[in-house]
One Martini backbone bead per residue (centre of mass of N, CA, C, O) as a GRO file, in nm:
protein
  466
    1MET     BB    1   2.505   1.109  -1.024
    2GLY     BB    2   2.709   1.058  -0.785
    3ALA     BB    3   2.846   0.991  -0.506
    4PRO     BB    4   2.916   1.130  -0.231
    5ASP     BB    5   3.145   1.252  -0.023
    6THR     BB    6   3.223   1.030   0.276
    7SER     BB    7   3.475   1.089   0.396
    8GLY     BB    8   3.486   1.041   0.744
    9THR     BB    9   3.214   0.901   0.781
   10ALA     BB   10   3.022   0.788   1.026
   11MET     BB   11   2.848   0.508   1.135
   12ALA     BB   12   2.553   0.470   1.263
   13GLY     BB   13   2.348   0.322   1.448
   14PRO     BB   14   2.068   0.204   1.506
   15GLU     BB   15   1.788   0.328   1.613
   16ILE     BB   16   1.686   0.445   1.925
   17MET     BB   17   1.490   0.495   2.223
   18GLU     BB   18   1.473   0.770   2.453
   19ALA     BB   19   1.269   0.789   2.718
   20PRO     BB   20   1.093   0.988   2.885
   21SER     BB   21   0.958   1.045   3.161
   22GLY     BB   22   0.605   0.972   3.118
   23ASP     BB   23   0.598   0.830   2.832
   24ARG     BB   24   0.332   0.622   2.756
   25LEU     BB   25   0.372   0.579   2.435
   26LEU     BB   26   0.650   0.392   2.517
   27SER     BB   27   0.523   0.145   2.595
   28PRO     BB   28   0.510  -0.193   2.547
   29GLY     BB   29   0.205  -0.204   2.487
   30TRP     BB   30   0.219  -0.036   2.218
   31ARG     BB   31   0.403  -0.223   2.069
   32ASN     BB   32   0.210  -0.466   2.079
   33TYR     BB   33  -0.017  -0.328   1.929
   34LEU     BB   34   0.133  -0.286   1.660
   35LEU     BB   35   0.186  -0.582   1.605
   36ALA     BB   36  -0.110  -0.680   1.613
   37ILE     BB   37  -0.250  -0.480   1.409
   38THR     BB   38  -0.078  -0.558   1.165
   39ALA     BB   39  -0.179  -0.857   1.157
   40LEU     BB   40  -0.505  -0.789   1.169
   41ALA     BB   41  -0.571  -0.609   0.912
   42ALA     BB   42  -0.624  -0.886   0.719
   43ILE     BB   43  -0.861  -0.980   0.926
   44VAL     BB   44  -1.207  -0.981   0.800
   45ILE     BB   45  -1.242  -1.297   0.818
   46PRO     BB   46  -1.469  -1.285   1.004
   47SER     BB   47  -1.746  -1.075   1.030
   48GLY     BB   48  -1.926  -0.825   1.152
   49PRO     BB   49  -2.103  -0.575   1.193
   50ALA     BB   50  -2.065  -0.385   0.923
   51GLN     BB   51  -1.781  -0.521   0.863
   52THR     BB   52  -1.639  -0.591   1.104
   53ALA     BB   53  -1.336  -0.645   1.291
   54ILE     BB   54  -1.092  -0.732   1.500
   55ALA     BB   55  -0.942  -0.457   1.488
   56ASP     BB   56  -1.187  -0.288   1.586
   57ALA     BB   57  -1.201  -0.400   1.872
   58VAL     BB   58  -0.921  -0.302   1.953
   59ASN     BB   59  -0.970   0.005   1.881
   60ALA     BB   60  -1.200   0.060   2.084
   61VAL     BB   61  -0.971   0.076   2.310
   62ALA     BB   62  -0.717   0.230   2.193
   63LEU     BB   63  -0.810   0.512   2.087
   64PRO     BB   64  -0.902   0.645   2.353
   65LEU     BB   65  -0.623   0.619   2.489
   66VAL     BB   66  -0.465   0.790   2.291
   67ALA     BB   67  -0.632   1.046   2.325
   68VAL     BB   68  -0.571   1.086   2.626
   69LEU     BB   69  -0.260   1.102   2.602
   70ILE     BB   70  -0.254   1.343   2.411
   71ALA     BB   71  -0.415   1.539   2.600
   72THR     BB   72  -0.208   1.515   2.848
   73GLN     BB   73   0.084   1.539   2.698
   74ARG     BB   74   0.104   1.714   2.440
   75PRO     BB   75   0.217   1.643   2.173
   76PRO     BB   76   0.333   1.685   1.877
   77LEU     BB   77   0.079   1.730   1.619
   78ARG     BB   78   0.090   1.570   1.287
   79ALA     BB   79  -0.148   1.557   1.057
   80PRO     BB   80  -0.187   1.406   0.779
   81PHE     BB   81  -0.374   1.536   0.524
   82VAL     BB   82  -0.563   1.778   0.599
   83LEU     BB   83  -0.654   1.921   0.339
   84PRO     BB   84  -0.768   1.672   0.190
   85VAL     BB   85  -0.978   1.605   0.409
   86VAL     BB   86  -1.138   1.866   0.384
   87LEU     BB   87  -1.216   1.830   0.086
   88VAL     BB   88  -1.360   1.559   0.116
   89ALA     BB   89  -1.571   1.655   0.322
   90ALA     BB   90  -1.698   1.878   0.151
   91GLY     BB   91  -1.781   1.705  -0.093
   92SER     BB   92  -1.956   1.503   0.069
   93LEU     BB   93  -2.166   1.707   0.175
   94PHE     BB   94  -2.267   1.803  -0.099
   95ALA     BB   95  -2.351   1.507  -0.201
   96LEU     BB   96  -2.595   1.452  -0.004
   97THR     BB   97  -2.821   1.588  -0.185
   98ASN     BB   98  -2.809   1.306  -0.387
   99ALA     BB   99  -2.888   1.088  -0.200
  100VAL     BB  100  -3.057   0.789  -0.180
  101SER     BB  101  -2.882   0.699   0.084
  102LEU     BB  102  -2.816   0.816   0.398
  103SER     BB  103  -2.714   0.566   0.543
  104ALA     BB  104  -2.482   0.497   0.348
  105ALA     BB  105  -2.342   0.770   0.375
  106ALA     BB  106  -2.298   0.765   0.683
  107LEU     BB  107  -2.125   0.507   0.687
  108SER     BB  108  -1.896   0.621   0.513
  109LEU     BB  109  -1.822   0.861   0.700
  110ILE     BB  110  -1.759   0.697   0.953
  111GLN     BB  111  -1.533   0.537   0.821
  112ASP     BB  112  -1.353   0.775   0.757
  113VAL     BB  113  -1.307   0.873   1.048
  114TYR     BB  114  -1.193   0.613   1.164
  115LEU     BB  115  -0.950   0.568   0.970
  116TYR     BB  116  -0.810   0.842   1.021
  117ALA     BB  117  -0.780   0.819   1.327
  118TRP     BB  118  -0.610   0.563   1.318
  119PHE     BB  119  -0.381   0.673   1.146
  120VAL     BB  120  -0.289   0.895   1.343
  121ALA     BB  121  -0.230   0.706   1.581
  122LEU     BB  122  -0.013   0.540   1.437
  123VAL     BB  123   0.183   0.771   1.382
  124VAL     BB  124   0.229   0.859   1.672
  125LEU     BB  125   0.347   0.582   1.760
  126MET     BB  126   0.561   0.510   1.532
  127ARG     BB  127   0.757   0.760   1.572
  128ARG     BB  128   0.868   0.613   1.853
  129TRP     BB  129   0.995   0.330   1.688
  130GLY     BB  130   1.187   0.400   1.476
  131ASP     BB  131   1.222   0.155   1.214
  132LEU     BB  132   0.996  -0.073   1.250
  133ARG     BB  133   1.094  -0.369   1.224
  134GLN     BB  134   0.889  -0.537   1.390
  135VAL     BB  135   0.640  -0.446   1.234
  136ARG     BB  136   0.733  -0.537   0.951
  137LEU     BB  137   0.776  -0.832   1.032
  138ALA     BB  138   0.485  -0.890   1.118
  139TRP     BB  139   0.364  -0.846   0.843
  140VAL     BB  140   0.521  -1.069   0.688
  141VAL     BB  141   0.439  -1.308   0.859
  142ALA     BB  142   0.133  -1.277   0.816
  143ALA     BB  143   0.144  -1.289   0.504
  144THR     BB  144   0.263  -1.574   0.486
  145VAL     BB  145   0.032  -1.719   0.622
  146LEU     BB  146  -0.192  -1.618   0.423
  147ALA     BB  147  -0.063  -1.738   0.173
  148LEU     BB  148  -0.103  -2.030   0.262
  149VAL     BB  149  -0.407  -2.013   0.276
  150GLY     BB  150  -0.455  -1.941  -0.022
  151ILE     BB  151  -0.314  -2.186  -0.146
  152GLY     BB  152  -0.489  -2.396   0.001
  153GLN     BB  153  -0.758  -2.320  -0.126
  154SER     BB  154  -0.682  -2.390  -0.419
  155LEU     BB  155  -0.591  -2.686  -0.376
  156LEU     BB  156  -0.854  -2.796  -0.251
  157ALA     BB  157  -1.045  -2.715  -0.494
  158SER     BB  158  -0.846  -2.903  -0.704
  159GLY     BB  159  -0.714  -3.160  -0.553
  160GLY     BB  160  -0.389  -3.055  -0.559
  161SER     BB  161  -0.338  -2.881  -0.813
  162PRO     BB  162  -0.103  -2.644  -0.916
  163ALA     BB  163  -0.236  -2.547  -1.193
  164VAL     BB  164  -0.465  -2.365  -1.067
  165LEU     BB  165  -0.304  -2.101  -1.029
  166LEU     BB  166  -0.305  -2.048  -1.366
  167SER     BB  167  -0.580  -2.089  -1.433
  168LEU     BB  168  -0.875  -1.969  -1.559
  169ARG     BB  169  -1.001  -2.151  -1.360
  170GLY     BB  170  -1.123  -2.138  -1.046
  171LEU     BB  171  -1.023  -2.059  -0.751
  172ARG     BB  172  -1.005  -1.749  -0.584
  173ALA     BB  173  -0.809  -1.627  -0.366
  174ALA     BB  174  -0.876  -1.469  -0.015
  175ALA     BB  175  -0.876  -1.582   0.256
  176THR     BB  176  -0.936  -1.312   0.503
  177LEU     BB  177  -1.081  -1.168   0.270
  178TYR     BB  178  -1.339  -1.058   0.074
  179ASN     BB  179  -1.146  -1.072  -0.189
  180PRO     BB  180  -0.909  -1.124  -0.429
  181ASN     BB  181  -0.832  -0.822  -0.478
  182MET     BB  182  -0.770  -0.761  -0.182
  183PHE     BB  183  -0.552  -0.975  -0.150
  184ALA     BB  184  -0.367  -0.868  -0.374
  185ASP     BB  185  -0.309  -0.597  -0.240
  186TYR     BB  186  -0.177  -0.709   0.014
  187LEU     BB  187   0.050  -0.870  -0.130
  188MET     BB  188   0.181  -0.636  -0.275
  189LEU     BB  189   0.261  -0.480  -0.016
  190SER     BB  190   0.421  -0.719   0.112
  191VAL     BB  191   0.654  -0.728  -0.086
  192PHE     BB  192   0.762  -0.443  -0.005
  193MET     BB  193   0.796  -0.502   0.293
  194LEU     BB  194   1.012  -0.716   0.241
  195LEU     BB  195   1.220  -0.538   0.082
  196GLY     BB  196   1.263  -0.352   0.343
  197LEU     BB  197   1.435  -0.609   0.490
  198ILE     BB  198   1.691  -0.571   0.363
  199GLY     BB  199   1.942  -0.642   0.603
  200GLN     BB  200   1.714  -0.731   0.856
  201ALA     BB  201   1.691  -1.027   0.739
  202PRO     BB  202   1.696  -1.332   0.652
  203ARG     BB  203   1.735  -1.461   0.341
  204ALA     BB  204   1.570  -1.721   0.361
  205PHE     BB  205   1.312  -1.592   0.460
  206LEU     BB  206   1.271  -1.395   0.223
  207ALA     BB  207   1.260  -1.607  -0.005
  208ILE     BB  208   1.023  -1.778   0.097
  209SER     BB  209   0.818  -1.551   0.130
  210LEU     BB  210   0.822  -1.450  -0.163
  211ALA     BB  211   0.724  -1.711  -0.296
  212LEU     BB  212   0.449  -1.720  -0.146
  213LEU     BB  213   0.338  -1.443  -0.230
  214LEU     BB  214   0.342  -1.497  -0.537
  215ALA     BB  215   0.166  -1.750  -0.538
  216ALA     BB  216  -0.082  -1.612  -0.410
  217LEU     BB  217  -0.118  -1.395  -0.625
  218ILE     BB  218  -0.178  -1.597  -0.849
  219ALA     BB  219  -0.429  -1.728  -0.698
  220THR     BB  220  -0.613  -1.468  -0.741
  221LYS     BB  221  -0.624  -1.375  -1.047
  222SER     BB  222  -0.495  -1.073  -1.048
  223ASN     BB  223  -0.412  -0.847  -1.280
  224GLY     BB  224  -0.395  -0.583  -1.118
  225GLY     BB  225  -0.194  -0.685  -0.905
  226LEU     BB  226   0.037  -0.764  -1.103
  227LEU     BB  227   0.070  -0.489  -1.245
  228SER     BB  228   0.130  -0.328  -0.990
  229LEU     BB  229   0.378  -0.484  -0.910
  230GLY     BB  230   0.545  -0.438  -1.166
  231THR     BB  231   0.549  -0.129  -1.149
  232GLY     BB  232   0.666  -0.108  -0.863
  233LEU     BB  233   0.932  -0.262  -0.929
  234ALA     BB  234   1.039  -0.055  -1.124
  235GLY     BB  235   1.052   0.174  -0.914
  236TRP     BB  236   1.230   0.021  -0.714
  237ALA     BB  237   1.481  -0.013  -0.895
  238ILE     BB  238   1.538   0.286  -0.931
  239ALA     BB  239   1.557   0.362  -0.629
  240ARG     BB  240   1.782   0.162  -0.562
  241ALA     BB  241   1.994   0.276  -0.752
  242TRP     BB  242   2.000   0.559  -0.631
  243ALA     BB  243   2.074   0.479  -0.334
  244LEU     BB  244   2.351   0.329  -0.434
  245GLY     BB  245   2.487   0.551  -0.647
  246ILE     BB  246   2.399   0.539  -0.925
  247PRO     BB  247   2.427   0.693  -1.195
  248ARG     BB  248   2.203   0.871  -1.375
  249THR     BB  249   2.292   0.785  -1.662
  250ARG     BB  250   2.256   0.479  -1.613
  251ILE     BB  251   1.959   0.483  -1.546
  252VAL     BB  252   1.860   0.616  -1.808
  253GLY     BB  253   1.986   0.406  -1.996
  254GLY     BB  254   1.826   0.163  -1.891
  255LEU     BB  255   1.547   0.275  -1.959
  256ALA     BB  256   1.594   0.308  -2.263
  257ILE     BB  257   1.647   0.010  -2.324
  258GLY     BB  258   1.379  -0.100  -2.216
  259ALA     BB  259   1.195   0.067  -2.404
  260ALA     BB  260   1.315  -0.036  -2.671
  261LEU     BB  261   1.244  -0.335  -2.630
  262ALA     BB  262   0.939  -0.296  -2.607
  263VAL     BB  263   0.897  -0.169  -2.887
  264LEU     BB  264   1.020  -0.404  -3.048
  265LEU     BB  265   0.817  -0.622  -2.959
  266VAL     BB  266   0.562  -0.482  -3.060
  267TRP     BB  267   0.651  -0.460  -3.354
  268ALA     BB  268   0.700  -0.765  -3.405
  269HIS     BB  269   0.409  -0.847  -3.347
  270ALA     BB  270   0.269  -0.666  -3.564
  271GLU     BB  271   0.440  -0.767  -3.818
  272TRP     BB  272   0.505  -1.106  -3.740
  273GLY     BB  273   0.376  -1.238  -3.474
  274THR     BB  274   0.544  -1.234  -3.231
  275GLY     BB  275   0.415  -1.439  -2.977
  276ALA     BB  276   0.122  -1.529  -3.049
  277GLU     BB  277   0.114  -1.820  -2.941
  278LEU     BB  278   0.176  -1.751  -2.648
  279LEU     BB  279  -0.062  -1.557  -2.599
  280ARG     BB  280  -0.285  -1.757  -2.670
  281GLY     BB  281  -0.216  -1.961  -2.449
  282LEU     BB  282  -0.260  -1.770  -2.210
  283GLU     BB  283  -0.561  -1.702  -2.269
  284GLU     BB  284  -0.664  -2.011  -2.268
  285ARG     BB  285  -0.494  -2.126  -1.985
  286SER     BB  286  -0.511  -1.853  -1.829
  287PHE     BB  287  -0.597  -1.570  -1.633
  288VAL     BB  288  -0.524  -1.361  -1.857
  289GLY     BB  289  -0.803  -1.399  -2.012
  290ARG     BB  290  -0.963  -1.199  -1.810
  291MET     BB  291  -0.882  -0.910  -1.896
  292SER     BB  292  -1.087  -0.836  -2.119
  293HIS     BB  293  -1.344  -0.882  -1.953
  294SER     BB  294  -1.279  -0.692  -1.719
  295SER     BB  295  -1.248  -0.437  -1.890
  296GLU     BB  296  -1.534  -0.434  -2.011
  297SER     BB  297  -1.690  -0.424  -1.745
  298ARG     BB  298  -1.571  -0.155  -1.640
  299GLN     BB  299  -1.653   0.023  -1.879
  300ARG     BB  300  -1.957  -0.008  -1.833
  301ILE     BB  301  -1.966   0.105  -1.549
  302TRP     BB  302  -1.837   0.382  -1.613
  303ALA     BB  303  -2.045   0.475  -1.821
  304GLN     BB  304  -2.289   0.475  -1.631
  305LEU     BB  305  -2.174   0.672  -1.416
  306GLU     BB  306  -2.134   0.911  -1.606
  307GLN     BB  307  -2.433   0.948  -1.672
  308THR     BB  308  -2.526   0.993  -1.381
  309TYR     BB  309  -2.328   1.231  -1.314
  310ALA     BB  310  -2.444   1.439  -1.521
  311ARG     BB  311  -2.701   1.482  -1.316
  312SER     BB  312  -2.465   1.494  -1.059
  313PRO     BB  313  -2.195   1.698  -1.014
  314LEU     BB  314  -2.171   1.675  -0.684
  315GLY     BB  315  -2.281   1.392  -0.652
  316LEU     BB  316  -2.434   1.085  -0.525
  317GLY     BB  317  -2.296   0.993  -0.276
  318PRO     BB  318  -2.175   0.823  -0.035
  319GLY     BB  319  -2.217   0.490  -0.121
  320ASN     BB  320  -2.427   0.532  -0.402
  321SER     BB  321  -2.343   0.402  -0.681
  322ALA     BB  322  -2.502   0.109  -0.627
  323LEU     BB  323  -2.816   0.257  -0.600
  324HIS     BB  324  -2.858   0.288  -0.899
  325SER     BB  325  -3.038   0.276  -1.180
  326VAL     BB  326  -3.076   0.073  -1.474
  327GLY     BB  327  -3.112  -0.039  -1.766
  328ILE     BB  328  -3.190  -0.335  -1.917
  329GLY     BB  329  -2.928  -0.308  -2.120
  330GLU     BB  330  -2.719  -0.229  -1.849
  331ARG     BB  331  -2.684  -0.478  -1.698
  332GLU     BB  332  -2.466  -0.663  -1.467
  333ARG     BB  333  -2.713  -0.806  -1.343
  334PRO     BB  334  -2.960  -1.034  -1.415
  335ASP     BB  335  -3.127  -0.968  -1.114
  336SER     BB  336  -3.055  -0.647  -1.160
  337PHE     BB  337  -3.093  -0.270  -1.168
  338GLN     BB  338  -2.830  -0.220  -1.037
  339SER     BB  339  -2.553  -0.091  -0.990
  340LYS     BB  340  -2.211  -0.068  -0.963
  341GLU     BB  341  -1.931  -0.026  -0.853
  342ALA     BB  342  -1.657   0.161  -0.964
  343HIS     BB  343  -1.364   0.027  -0.947
  344SER     BB  344  -1.250   0.322  -0.843
  345ASP     BB  345  -1.130   0.571  -0.663
  346TYR     BB  346  -1.139   0.812  -0.858
  347LEU     BB  347  -1.426   0.767  -0.969
  348SER     BB  348  -1.573   0.749  -0.702
  349PHE     BB  349  -1.513   1.036  -0.606
  350ALA     BB  350  -1.634   1.184  -0.848
  351VAL     BB  351  -1.925   1.053  -0.835
  352GLU     BB  352  -1.993   1.061  -0.516
  353ARG     BB  353  -1.822   1.357  -0.424
  354GLY     BB  354  -1.683   1.509  -0.639
  355PRO     BB  355  -1.442   1.746  -0.729
  356ILE     BB  356  -1.338   1.820  -0.446
  357ALA     BB  357  -1.269   1.533  -0.350
  358LEU     BB  358  -1.083   1.461  -0.582
  359ALA     BB  359  -0.875   1.678  -0.518
  360GLY     BB  360  -0.804   1.558  -0.241
  361LEU     BB  361  -0.698   1.285  -0.341
  362LEU     BB  362  -0.477   1.395  -0.530
  363LEU     BB  363  -0.329   1.556  -0.312
  364ALA     BB  364  -0.260   1.313  -0.131
  365THR     BB  365  -0.090   1.167  -0.342
  366VAL     BB  366   0.121   1.389  -0.380
  367GLU     BB  367   0.209   1.406  -0.082
  368ALA     BB  368   0.307   1.116  -0.054
  369PHE     BB  369   0.529   1.133  -0.267
  370ALA     BB  370   0.683   1.374  -0.151
  371LEU     BB  371   0.751   1.245   0.120
  372VAL     BB  372   0.900   0.986   0.020
  373LEU     BB  373   1.104   1.102  -0.193
  374GLY     BB  374   1.226   1.306   0.051
  375ALA     BB  375   1.326   1.051   0.273
  376LEU     BB  376   1.608   0.924   0.259
  377ARG     BB  377   1.768   1.062   0.489
  378ARG     BB  378   1.570   1.000   0.720
  379ILE     BB  379   1.579   0.690   0.696
  380VAL     BB  380   1.880   0.655   0.733
  381ALA     BB  381   1.882   0.786   1.014
  382ARG     BB  382   1.701   0.576   1.152
  383LEU     BB  383   1.896   0.323   1.078
  384GLY     BB  384   2.215   0.395   1.041
  385ASP     BB  385   2.202   0.290   0.726
  386ALA     BB  386   2.240   0.321   0.390
  387ARG     BB  387   2.145   0.044   0.276
  388THR     BB  388   1.890  -0.022   0.445
  389GLY     BB  389   1.762   0.255   0.400
  390GLY     BB  390   1.746   0.236   0.091
  391ALA     BB  391   1.568  -0.018   0.083
  392LEU     BB  392   1.326   0.103   0.233
  393TRP     BB  393   1.273   0.344   0.048
  394ALA     BB  394   1.225   0.182  -0.214
  395SER     BB  395   0.979   0.023  -0.106
  396LEU     BB  396   0.794   0.271  -0.068
  397VAL     BB  397   0.795   0.364  -0.358
  398GLY     BB  398   0.683   0.104  -0.486
  399ALA     BB  399   0.420   0.088  -0.318
  400LEU     BB  400   0.302   0.362  -0.406
  401ILE     BB  401   0.284   0.296  -0.703
  402GLY     BB  402   0.111   0.039  -0.684
  403THR     BB  403  -0.134   0.156  -0.522
  404SER     BB  404  -0.208   0.386  -0.721
  405LEU     BB  405  -0.269   0.199  -0.960
  406HIS     BB  406  -0.481   0.008  -0.823
  407SER     BB  407  -0.697   0.244  -0.782
  408THR     BB  408  -0.804   0.228  -1.089
  409VAL     BB  409  -0.956  -0.086  -1.031
  410ILE     BB  410  -1.008  -0.018  -0.722
  411GLU     BB  411  -1.153  -0.005  -0.392
  412LYS     BB  412  -0.916   0.082  -0.108
  413LEU     BB  413  -0.989   0.311   0.121
  414HIS     BB  414  -1.118   0.069   0.325
  415PHE     BB  415  -0.854  -0.063   0.380
  416ARG     BB  416  -0.671  -0.141   0.651
  417HIS     BB  417  -0.391  -0.211   0.524
  418PHE     BB  418  -0.351   0.061   0.383
  419TRP     BB  419  -0.339   0.239   0.643
  420ALA     BB  420  -0.101   0.090   0.768
  421PHE     BB  421   0.100   0.155   0.547
  422LEU     BB  422   0.073   0.465   0.553
  423ALA     BB  423   0.173   0.494   0.843
  424ILE     BB  424   0.453   0.377   0.801
  425ALA     BB  425   0.544   0.579   0.585
  426CYS     BB  426   0.501   0.842   0.753
  427ALA     BB  427   0.677   0.767   0.998
  428LEU     BB  428   0.946   0.728   0.832
  429ALA     BB  429   0.932   1.001   0.643
  430GLY     BB  430   0.902   1.181   0.864
  431ASP     BB  431   0.963   1.394   1.077
  432ASP     BB  432   1.023   1.498   1.395
  433ALA     BB  433   0.712   1.423   1.599
  434ALA     BB  434   0.790   1.294   1.906
  435GLY     BB  435   0.895   1.515   2.061
  436PRO     BB  436   1.100   1.437   2.344
  437VAL     BB  437   1.222   1.232   2.179
  438ARG     BB  438   1.543   1.074   2.159
  439ARG     BB  439   1.809   1.018   1.954
  440VAL     BB  440   2.025   0.731   1.955
  441ALA     BB  441   2.298   0.552   1.933
  442ALA     BB  442   2.420   0.213   1.870
  443PRO     BB  443   2.745   0.126   1.915
  444ASP     BB  444   2.719  -0.201   1.909
  445ARG     BB  445   2.604  -0.167   1.579
  446VAL     BB  446   2.845  -0.102   1.419
  447PRO     BB  447   2.962  -0.147   1.124
  448ARG     BB  448   3.263  -0.320   1.001
  449ASP     BB  449   3.205  -0.316   0.708
  450PRO     BB  450   3.319  -0.113   0.459
  451ALA     BB  451   3.091  -0.183   0.242
  452LEU     BB  452   2.858  -0.046   0.443
  453ARG     BB  453   2.956   0.223   0.387
  454PRO     BB  454   2.892   0.517   0.234
  455GLY     BB  455   3.172   0.525   0.065
  456ALA     BB  456   3.079   0.248  -0.106
  457GLY     BB  457   2.805   0.399  -0.273
  458ALA     BB  458   2.619   0.532  -0.109
  459ARG     BB  459   2.431   0.819  -0.133
  460VAL     BB  460   2.368   0.841   0.183
  461PRO     BB  461   2.468   0.970   0.460
  462ALA     BB  462   2.503   0.924   0.771
  463LEU     BB  463   2.515   0.985   1.076
  464GLN     BB  464   2.676   1.075   1.322
  465GLY     BB  465   2.800   0.964   1.583
  466GLY     BB  466   2.708   0.969   1.929
   0.00000   0.00000   0.00000
């Protein structure tokens, strides 16, 4: 399908917000809060009691204030994922009957409530601030700084040798997050946040930041993070082509050619050993060689949890999967008979919280995809520009694909940066739920270049000028 006829359609300027008098949720203080909390979401080390972080201390003040303003102003409140949250809560409560540690289960449930309440508050605030360019830019700037920290950690541990970034052994960078896999997840989302700024930030800044983010991601030596990024980038490329108005037949044709080349390479490797020497070198000299060991370790953990779950089909209890004992021949730790965490959000929900909670998680994933995939026109309307809006939409699609895939090999639903990303995606992709706030065009920023207008190939026409 080609681009629609948009002749005669005027391009509106990027959206700004015209606040009605008395709407205190649009005060500059809340904008500053969003900028600060976006940057702080990835700084969890050093941590406080019960692994609290700096962002939690800020939220301890901010969340009650948001709640008071919502209660007094009574804006239209649309909390995303209500039904999935109800299902997860119901499954979690049923699973409490099998919990080995009620205190661990209670801590997990309190964390659930806190993170979801914070997410709703972020969505309420973010929907009032247009295209969230400043918030997204703050994320990328913070991620670039943390990427430098992670690269510096690896270089210092190796005596300054850049080869350590790719080596099989050596320090795995974690920067200010709990572990390298968590850092890799943050960097993966940050790459897509950066891609969403195409056309809204200087190219030199984007190029330098992207190089640092990728270098830091390699320094984590996280195969799951790299595979998730690669898969997300494939989805991003397809979404970008669609938003630019490239005909569907050409997109499908490109996918078919790519798939054919992949099959041909696999066949050539199986038949003639093509690339065998290169693959062997990668396994012996780079962190890619960790993939088989990591996969075997996770498979053992998953097999043990499945056996334990067979005895407790309603779930082992939130946060309790690592508290069950295993046989002497099944130990993952040489000095402990305790199991390990599930290392997968989907398996963790199934094992710890049971089938009802797993259904809630899967439903939330489907809802998130449906919301973002159907939001191209709304995002273009927010930005007032078909090309930058299409770039932002494609970045959200790619990030959602990447983060959903990464959840198969790590437990990330307690990561603060994940909930910050989800809030940004829901605020941008959701319909107008900001109550009395009115969108108006900024006429002094109407693009003059005809190539940037919707009729030049962009798939979605922007709103008519105000």
